[in-house]
N, C-alpha and C positions, 0 to 999 in steps of 0.2 A: 489412482487413477483424482482421489481428492483434493492432494496437490494440486492439481491443472487445473479444479474447478474453483478453488476459493479465488489463484492467480490472476483467474482468467475475472472472475466476483470485482478481483481487487483493479486490473488494468481498465475493466469498462466503468468503475467509478472513477477511478483517476484522471481519466477518457477524458470528461465531462467538466471535472474541478480545475483540468489545467488549462490555459489560454494559447502556449502556442507548443508547438513543435519539439522543438528542444526539452523546452519545462516538460515538457508530454514525456519522452523518455527518458528524464531525468525523473522523475516522480513516481514513473512506472520501476522503476527498478529500486527506489528509498519504499514506495509501498511493500513491493515480494522483498527486499531485505529487512522491513518493520514482521512481516506477515512471519517469515524465518524463524528470527529472534524469539517472537514471539513463541510460537513453536518448539525451539529449540526450549524455555524457559517453562515451558505450560506443554508436554506431551500429550496431555489428556483434553486439552482443547477441541471444541469444536469447531467448522467453518464457519460460522456464525458467533463464535465469540474471535474469533481470528480477526475475522472481516469485523468486529464491532471494536476491535483495539484499533487495525489502521485506520479507521472512518472516524476514533474518535482523537486521532493525532496526526489527522492530515492535511489540518488546516498546520498545525506544527510543520510536519514534513515542507508543508508547499511557503510556508516563510524560510523556512531553511534555505529553499532553493531559490526561492529571490533575491535574499537577502546576496549570494553565490552569484549569480548572474548580476 
């Protein structure tokens, strides 16, 4: 259940940062991927720590998406 909670928070966060539907879809996947990778590297990380990590990388994630679009 914890996994669904922070993924929901990521989707909510990315939705407001993204400007169009395609960008939203890519950003959600990239944000969730970043969260899961962080959790794998830091198995004892809390939801707050995971969300903070993804939030801190949000601009980088979005700039990579913009470069590819």
